[in-house]
C-alpha positions as CSV (number, residue, x, y, z in Angstrom):
1,M,-16.5,-4.6,-21.8
2,K,-18.7,-2.8,-19.3
3,K,-17.9,-5.4,-16.7
4,L,-14.2,-5.2,-17.4
5,A,-14.4,-1.4,-16.9
6,I,-16.1,-1.9,-13.5
7,L,-13.5,-4.5,-12.5
8,F,-10.6,-2.0,-13.1
9,S,-12.4,0.8,-11.5
10,L,-12.9,-1.1,-8.3
11,T,-9.7,-3.1,-8.1
12,L,-7.7,-3.5,-4.9
13,G,-5.4,-0.7,-5.5
14,W,-4.0,1.6,-2.8
15,T,-4.4,4.2,-5.5
16,S,-2.7,7.5,-6.4
17,I,-5.8,9.0,-8.0
18,G,-5.3,12.8,-8.5
19,F,-1.6,12.3,-7.8
20,A,-0.5,13.0,-11.4
21,A,-1.8,16.6,-11.1
22,T,1.0,17.3,-8.6
23,A,4.5,18.1,-9.9
24,N,7.0,15.6,-8.5
25,P,10.7,16.3,-8.0
26,V,13.1,13.7,-9.2
27,G,14.3,11.6,-6.2
28,D,18.0,10.9,-5.5
29,A,18.4,7.5,-3.8
30,A,22.0,8.4,-2.6
31,A,20.7,11.5,-0.9
32,G,17.7,9.7,0.4
33,K,19.9,7.1,2.2
34,G,21.2,9.9,4.5
35,K,17.9,11.5,4.9
36,S,16.2,8.2,5.9
37,V,18.4,7.4,8.9
38,A,15.7,8.3,11.4
39,C,13.2,6.2,9.4
40,G,15.4,3.1,10.0
41,A,14.4,3.0,13.7
42,C,11.0,1.6,12.8
43,H,11.3,0.6,9.1
44,G,14.8,-0.9,9.1
45,A,17.8,0.8,7.6
46,D,17.1,-0.9,4.2
47,G,13.3,-0.7,4.6
48,N,12.9,-4.2,5.8
49,S,11.1,-3.6,9.1
50,A,10.1,-5.9,11.9
51,A,6.3,-6.1,12.3
52,P,4.1,-4.2,12.9
53,F,5.8,-1.5,10.9
54,P,5.4,-1.7,7.1
55,K,8.3,-2.7,4.8
56,L,9.3,0.1,2.6
57,A,12.0,-1.7,0.6
58,A,11.1,-2.2,-3.1
59,Q,7.9,-0.2,-2.7
60,G,7.0,1.9,-5.8
61,E,8.6,5.3,-5.7
62,K,5.5,7.1,-6.8
63,Y,3.3,5.4,-4.2
64,L,5.8,6.1,-1.4
65,L,6.0,9.7,-2.3
66,K,2.3,10.1,-2.2
67,Q,2.0,8.4,1.2
68,L,4.8,10.5,2.7
69,R,3.2,13.6,1.4
70,D,-0.3,12.6,2.6
71,I,1.1,11.8,6.1
72,R,3.0,15.1,6.3
73,D,0.0,17.1,5.1
74,G,-2.4,15.4,7.5
75,I,-4.4,13.6,4.7
76,R,-3.5,10.2,6.0
77,A,-3.4,9.9,9.8
78,V,-0.6,7.7,11.2
79,P,-0.1,8.3,14.9
80,T,3.3,6.7,15.0
81,M,4.5,9.2,12.3
82,A,3.3,12.3,14.1
83,G,5.8,15.1,13.6
84,Q,8.3,12.9,11.7
85,L,7.8,14.6,8.4
86,D,6.8,18.1,9.4
87,N,10.0,19.7,8.3
88,M,10.5,17.6,5.2
89,T,10.5,19.4,1.8
90,E,9.1,17.8,-1.4
91,Q,12.7,17.0,-2.4
92,D,13.4,15.3,0.9
93,L,10.4,13.1,0.5
94,A,11.3,12.3,-3.1
95,D,14.8,11.4,-2.1
96,I,13.7,9.1,0.7
97,S,11.1,7.5,-1.6
98,A,13.8,6.8,-4.2
99,Y,16.1,5.3,-1.6
100,F,13.6,2.8,-0.2
101,A,12.3,2.0,-3.7
102,S,15.8,0.9,-4.7
103,Q,16.2,-1.6,-1.9
104,V,15.4,-5.3,-2.1
105,R,12.4,-6.5,0.0
106,S,12.7,-9.5,2.3
107,G,10.2,-12.4,1.9
108,G,7.2,-13.4,3.9
109,Q,5.1,-16.5,4.5
110,T,1.5,-17.5,3.9
111,N,-0.5,-19.3,6.5
112,P,-1.3,-22.7,4.8
113,E,-4.7,-22.7,6.4
114,L,-5.6,-19.4,4.7
115,L,-3.9,-20.1,1.4
116,A,-6.9,-21.3,-0.7
117,L,-9.2,-18.5,0.4
118,G,-6.6,-15.8,0.1
119,E,-5.6,-16.9,-3.4
120,K,-9.2,-17.0,-4.5
121,I,-9.9,-13.4,-3.3
122,Y,-6.6,-12.1,-4.7
123,R,-7.1,-13.7,-8.1
124,A,-10.9,-13.6,-8.5
125,G,-12.3,-11.2,-5.9
126,V,-15.8,-11.8,-4.4
127,P,-18.1,-11.3,-7.4
128,D,-21.4,-11.6,-5.4
129,R,-20.3,-8.6,-3.3
130,K,-18.7,-6.7,-6.1
131,V,-15.2,-7.1,-4.7
132,A,-12.8,-7.0,-7.6
133,A,-9.7,-9.1,-7.9
134,C,-6.6,-7.6,-6.4
135,I,-4.5,-9.0,-9.2
136,A,-5.6,-6.3,-11.6
137,C,-3.7,-3.5,-9.8
138,H,-1.2,-5.4,-7.8
139,S,-0.1,-7.8,-10.5
140,P,0.1,-11.7,-10.4
141,T,3.3,-11.5,-8.4
142,G,2.0,-8.9,-5.9
143,K,4.7,-6.4,-7.0
144,G,2.1,-3.8,-7.9
145,N,2.4,-1.3,-10.7
146,A,5.0,1.3,-9.8
147,P,4.4,3.8,-12.7
148,A,0.6,3.8,-11.9
149,G,1.2,4.2,-8.2
150,F,-0.3,0.9,-7.2
151,P,1.9,-0.6,-4.3
152,S,3.8,-3.7,-4.0
153,L,2.3,-6.1,-1.5
154,A,4.5,-9.2,-1.9
155,G,6.4,-10.0,1.2
156,Q,4.7,-7.3,3.3
157,H,3.8,-8.0,6.9
158,P,0.3,-9.6,6.8
159,L,-0.8,-7.8,10.0
160,Y,0.1,-4.5,8.4
161,I,-1.9,-5.2,5.2
162,A,-4.9,-6.4,7.3
163,D,-4.8,-3.3,9.4
164,Q,-4.8,-1.1,6.3
165,L,-7.7,-3.0,4.8
166,R,-9.7,-2.6,8.0
167,A,-8.8,1.1,8.0
168,Y,-10.1,1.5,4.4
169,R,-13.2,-0.5,5.3
170,K,-13.9,1.9,8.2
171,G,-13.2,4.8,5.9
172,Y,-16.0,3.9,3.6
173,E,-18.5,5.2,6.1
174,D,-16.4,7.0,8.8
175,P,-13.8,9.7,7.9
176,A,-11.8,8.6,10.9
177,G,-10.8,5.5,8.8
178,R,-8.3,5.6,6.0
179,T,-9.6,7.7,3.1
180,N,-6.6,8.7,1.0
181,D,-7.6,6.4,-2.0
182,G,-9.1,9.3,-3.9
183,D,-12.6,10.3,-4.8
184,A,-13.2,7.0,-6.6
185,M,-12.8,5.2,-3.2
186,I,-11.2,2.2,-4.9
187,M,-9.8,0.7,-1.7
188,R,-12.6,1.8,0.6
189,T,-15.2,0.2,-1.8
190,T,-13.2,-3.0,-2.1
191,A,-12.4,-3.4,1.6
192,F,-16.0,-2.6,2.6
193,G,-17.1,-5.9,0.9
194,L,-14.6,-8.1,2.8
195,S,-15.2,-9.9,6.0
196,D,-12.6,-10.1,8.8
197,R,-11.7,-13.6,7.7
198,E,-11.3,-12.7,4.1
199,I,-9.1,-9.7,5.0
200,E,-6.9,-12.0,7.1
201,A,-6.7,-14.6,4.3
202,V,-5.8,-12.2,1.4
203,S,-3.3,-10.4,3.7
204,S,-1.6,-13.7,4.5
205,Y,-1.7,-14.8,0.9
206,V,0.1,-11.7,-0.5
207,A,2.7,-11.9,2.3
208,G,3.9,-15.1,0.8
209,L,4.1,-13.9,-2.8
210,K,7.6,-13.4,-4.3
């Protein structure tokens, strides 16, 4: 039981710890479509972007709202998003999140040469380095857990996923990295135990999940 608790506390979740404490407005997808027009330049009108921008289509609404809020408030630094959300209200962010969450995500592909290693890490982690399995938070299909705020990874651009894992790994020791995974440091702890090759492999693997 103790080992199981550790597994779930360290799982590969781009988490929303502390998010529940913030009151969230109810998003309106129809209103969000109009408010997201500018987003389409990088992320695609329906949220299916071309690399290197992340696909937002079918992403969990709760996760999207947290990320938009963190970027707007300077908690998560994304240079390409600088100024984009400065004048957005909580309702605006909720509406945009609802719109993209309602879209269908396009598929991706796994590099066959990385399949075995990527699947092993995703499903079993790296026990000798205390890297937990990604599957616990992101589900067997890679679609995440929307109510819990764990994001969907299936079909995402592998380069984007790898960049985020490296940013979390850097954030374990350097605040200049990505640190918006909460005080529990779930993603930073997990990414810190992964090599560059392992990050490349697991990122490629989830890109091909459907």
